[in-house]
N, CA and C atoms as a LAMMPS dump frame, in Angstrom:
ITEM: TIMESTEP
0
ITEM: NUMBER OF ATOMS
234
ITEM: BOX BOUNDS ff ff ff
-5.0000000000000000e+02 5.0000000000000000e+02
-5.0000000000000000e+02 5.0000000000000000e+02
-5.0000000000000000e+02 5.0000000000000000e+02
ITEM: ATOMS id mol type element x y z
1 1 1 N 395.845 176.714 322.1
2 1 2 C 395.622 175.472 321.406
3 1 3 C 394.938 175.224 320.022
4 2 1 N 395.44 174.706 319.58
5 2 2 C 395.247 174.17 317.8
6 2 3 C 393.864 173.262 318.022
7 3 1 N 392.946 173.606 316.987
8 3 2 C 391.805 172.596 316.807
9 3 3 C 391.893 171.955 314.74
10 4 1 N 391.786 170.711 315.043
11 4 2 C 391.849 170.138 313.629
12 4 3 C 390.505 169.311 313.291
13 5 1 N 389.908 168.743 312.413
14 5 2 C 388.927 168.309 312.1
15 5 3 C 389.635 166.577 311.893
16 6 1 N 388.464 165.906 312.073
17 6 2 C 389.074 164.204 311.608
18 6 3 C 389.692 163.978 310.686
19 7 1 N 389.698 164.413 309.113
20 7 2 C 390.118 164.615 308.308
21 7 3 C 391.465 164.588 308.235
22 8 1 N 391.601 166.038 308.417
23 8 2 C 392.792 166.69 308.525
24 8 3 C 393.78 165.91 309.599
25 9 1 N 393.175 165.65 310.836
26 9 2 C 394.048 164.528 311.467
27 9 3 C 394.575 163.71 310.948
28 10 1 N 393.742 162.353 310.465
29 10 2 C 394.279 161.519 309.893
30 10 3 C 395.312 161.725 308.557
31 11 1 N 394.811 162.881 307.762
32 11 2 C 395.899 163.23 306.864
33 11 3 C 396.897 163.57 307.125
34 12 1 N 397.203 164.062 308.469
35 12 2 C 398.547 165.064 308.652
36 12 3 C 398.775 164.513 310.413
37 13 1 N 398.544 163.201 310.434
38 13 2 C 398.818 162.734 311.974
39 13 3 C 400.044 162.998 312.225
40 14 1 N 401.361 162.081 311.423
41 14 2 C 402.695 162.564 311.972
42 14 3 C 403.118 163.996 312.176
43 15 1 N 402.453 164.919 311.496
44 15 2 C 403.096 166.318 311.59
45 15 3 C 402.58 166.674 313.314
46 16 1 N 401.223 166.112 313.39
47 16 2 C 400.348 166.768 314.618
48 16 3 C 401.08 166.278 315.632
49 17 1 N 401.397 164.775 315.283
50 17 2 C 402.154 164.293 316.637
51 17 3 C 404.057 164.858 316.838
52 18 1 N 404.349 165.326 315.819
53 18 2 C 405.444 166.001 315.785
54 18 3 C 405.042 166.996 316.722
55 19 1 N 404.372 167.97 316.286
56 19 2 C 403.895 169.13 317.204
57 19 3 C 403.8 169.053 318.633
58 20 1 N 402.74 167.881 318.779
59 20 2 C 402.532 167.605 320.22
60 20 3 C 403.799 167.03 321.164
61 21 1 N 404.721 166.331 320.261
62 21 2 C 405.867 166.023 321.007
63 21 3 C 406.868 167.054 321.215
64 22 1 N 406.761 167.978 320.34
65 22 2 C 407.305 169.532 320.771
66 22 3 C 406.882 170.412 322.098
67 23 1 N 405.413 169.768 322.549
68 23 2 C 404.827 170.274 323.61
69 23 3 C 403.539 170.821 323.301
70 24 1 N 403.117 170.867 322.147
71 24 2 C 401.747 171.597 321.691
72 24 3 C 400.616 170.605 321.927
73 25 1 N 399.263 171.655 322.38
74 25 2 C 398.088 170.573 322.447
75 25 3 C 397.355 170.743 321.253
76 26 1 N 396.833 169.617 320.905
77 26 2 C 395.892 169.833 319.767
78 26 3 C 394.563 168.98 320.411
79 27 1 N 393.43 169.624 319.69
80 27 2 C 392.114 168.988 319.966
81 27 3 C 391.496 168.529 318.286
82 28 1 N 391.195 167.383 318.512
83 28 2 C 390.514 166.797 317.12
84 28 3 C 389.14 166.948 317.531
85 29 1 N 388.443 167.715 316.314
86 29 2 C 386.944 167.931 316.505
87 29 3 C 386.154 167.02 315.261
88 30 1 N 384.921 166.593 315.69
89 30 2 C 383.948 165.986 314.762
90 30 3 C 383.177 166.954 314.59
91 31 1 N 382.971 167.202 313.107
92 31 2 C 381.658 168.536 312.759
93 31 3 C 381.759 169.576 313.856
94 32 1 N 382.984 169.953 314.115
95 32 2 C 383.104 171.192 314.819
96 32 3 C 382.81 170.978 316.686
97 33 1 N 383.111 169.567 316.538
98 33 2 C 382.632 169.204 318.37
99 33 3 C 383.867 168.764 318.807
100 34 1 N 384.613 169.324 319.748
101 34 2 C 385.748 168.667 320.224
102 34 3 C 385.87 167.092 320.772
103 35 1 N 386.192 166.357 320.22
104 35 2 C 386.253 164.965 320.904
105 35 3 C 387.498 164.22 321.381
106 36 1 N 388.663 164.677 321.138
107 36 2 C 389.761 164.542 321.984
108 36 3 C 390.66 165.352 321.59
109 37 1 N 391.507 165.406 322.949
110 37 2 C 392.789 166.086 322.957
111 37 3 C 394.208 165.44 322.752
112 38 1 N 395.114 165.682 321.937
113 38 2 C 396.287 165.2 321.721
114 38 3 C 397.184 166.035 322.703
115 39 1 N 397.863 165.356 323.92
116 39 2 C 398.849 166.206 324.788
117 39 3 C 399.988 165.28 324.976
118 40 1 N 401.097 165.936 325.336
119 40 2 C 402.407 165.427 325.327
120 40 3 C 402.384 164.161 326.504
121 41 1 N 402.798 163.336 326.807
122 41 2 C 402.934 162.255 327.439
123 41 3 C 403.503 162.285 328.595
124 42 1 N 403.08 162.246 330.144
125 42 2 C 404.046 162.393 331.161
126 42 3 C 403.789 160.984 331.531
127 43 1 N 405.37 160.453 331.71
128 43 2 C 405.268 159.073 332.233
129 43 3 C 405.234 159.375 333.777
130 44 1 N 404.276 158.282 334.577
131 44 2 C 404.64 158.254 336.109
132 44 3 C 405.764 157.571 336.431
133 45 1 N 406.421 158.349 337.557
134 45 2 C 407.601 157.277 338.161
135 45 3 C 407.152 155.759 338.272
136 46 1 N 408.102 154.768 338.4
137 46 2 C 407.544 153.62 338.636
138 46 3 C 407.989 153.436 339.969
139 47 1 N 407.021 152.754 341.025
140 47 2 C 407.355 152.512 341.97
141 47 3 C 407.373 151.293 342.55
142 48 1 N 408.347 150.146 342.929
143 48 2 C 408.766 149.066 343.444
144 48 3 C 408.228 148.695 344.497
145 49 1 N 407.358 147.613 344.659
146 49 2 C 406.855 147.149 346.35
147 49 3 C 405.89 148.014 346.761
148 50 1 N 404.891 147.685 347.705
149 50 2 C 404.027 148.284 348.395
150 50 3 C 404.079 148.463 349.848
151 51 1 N 405.002 147.646 350.317
152 51 2 C 404.864 147.743 351.811
153 51 3 C 406.255 148.242 352.327
154 52 1 N 405.902 148.668 353.49
155 52 2 C 407.318 149.697 353.863
156 52 3 C 408.262 148.275 354.578
157 53 1 N 409.347 149.083 355.115
158 53 2 C 410.604 148.153 355.41
159 53 3 C 410.503 147.438 357.128
160 54 1 N 409.352 147.953 357.27
161 54 2 C 408.967 147.571 358.958
162 54 3 C 408.264 146.075 358.851
163 55 1 N 407.647 145.381 357.822
164 55 2 C 406.931 144.38 357.714
165 55 3 C 407.616 143.227 357.965
166 56 1 N 407.132 142.384 358.98
167 56 2 C 408.094 141.401 359.357
168 56 3 C 407.085 140.198 359.717
169 57 1 N 407.53 139.146 359.774
170 57 2 C 406.64 137.772 359.921
171 57 3 C 407.449 136.994 361.359
172 58 1 N 406.52 136.413 361.501
173 58 2 C 407.077 135.247 362.812
174 58 3 C 408.165 134.527 362.518
175 59 1 N 409.049 134.163 363.252
176 59 2 C 410.182 132.671 362.995
177 59 3 C 409.064 131.609 362.399
178 60 1 N 407.997 131.591 363.147
179 60 2 C 407.316 130.382 363.069
180 60 3 C 406.131 130.359 362.278
181 61 1 N 406.029 131.45 361.788
182 61 2 C 404.868 131.89 360.948
183 61 3 C 404.334 130.512 360.147
184 62 1 N 404.988 130.016 359.367
185 62 2 C 404.871 128.783 358.613
186 62 3 C 404.365 127.298 358.878
187 63 1 N 405.024 127.312 360.342
188 63 2 C 405.321 126.057 361.236
189 63 3 C 406.291 125.026 360.324
190 64 1 N 406.592 123.776 361.004
191 64 2 C 407.909 123.156 360.862
192 64 3 C 407.357 122.472 359.698
193 65 1 N 406.274 122.021 359.319
194 65 2 C 406.332 121.238 358.186
195 65 3 C 406.557 122.053 356.846
196 66 1 N 406.129 123.174 356.799
197 66 2 C 406.775 123.858 355.674
198 66 3 C 408.103 124.171 355.82
199 67 1 N 409.022 124.55 356.884
200 67 2 C 410.207 124.555 356.791
201 67 3 C 410.661 123.463 356.479
202 68 1 N 410.231 122.145 356.927
203 68 2 C 410.819 121.024 356.436
204 68 3 C 411.183 120.947 354.989
205 69 1 N 409.861 120.979 354.301
206 69 2 C 409.13 120.825 352.799
207 69 3 C 410.595 121.77 352.018
208 70 1 N 410.703 122.917 352.501
209 70 2 C 411.4 123.79 351.934
210 70 3 C 412.668 123.535 351.855
211 71 1 N 413.427 122.97 352.878
212 71 2 C 414.725 122.538 353.091
213 71 3 C 415.021 121.251 352.171
214 72 1 N 413.864 120.578 352.225
215 72 2 C 413.896 119.564 351.431
216 72 3 C 414.232 119.416 349.96
217 73 1 N 413.418 120.908 349.402
218 73 2 C 413.102 120.951 347.938
219 73 3 C 414.841 122.019 347.824
220 74 1 N 415.313 122.265 348.782
221 74 2 C 417.031 122.755 348.664
222 74 3 C 417.844 122.027 348.925
223 75 1 N 417.748 120.685 349.549
224 75 2 C 418.467 119.966 349.804
225 75 3 C 419.251 120.148 351.221
226 76 1 N 418.745 120.491 352.205
227 76 2 C 418.937 121.161 353.49
228 76 3 C 418.793 119.925 354.177
229 77 1 N 419.773 119.44 355.213
230 77 2 C 419.606 118.658 356.143
231 77 3 C 418.783 119.186 357.485
232 78 1 N 417.947 118.366 358.043
233 78 2 C 417.32 118.701 359.267
234 78 3 C 417.68 118.024 360.506
């Protein structure tokens, strides 16, 4: 792992990012004390939805008034 000071990091940021993109890890230090690590980004997989497929609701869960209102909004005849 390479360590650079803040001034060098600001001066050569594009070069350092190219090295990180290639897989290298770089530590930025302030007065010789490490303050941050530049490491390649690892994307988390995207997960859509949080409920499993077994989740259901009863047919009358929302009552007749809601069914009538929804039907009216979409032009259904009751």
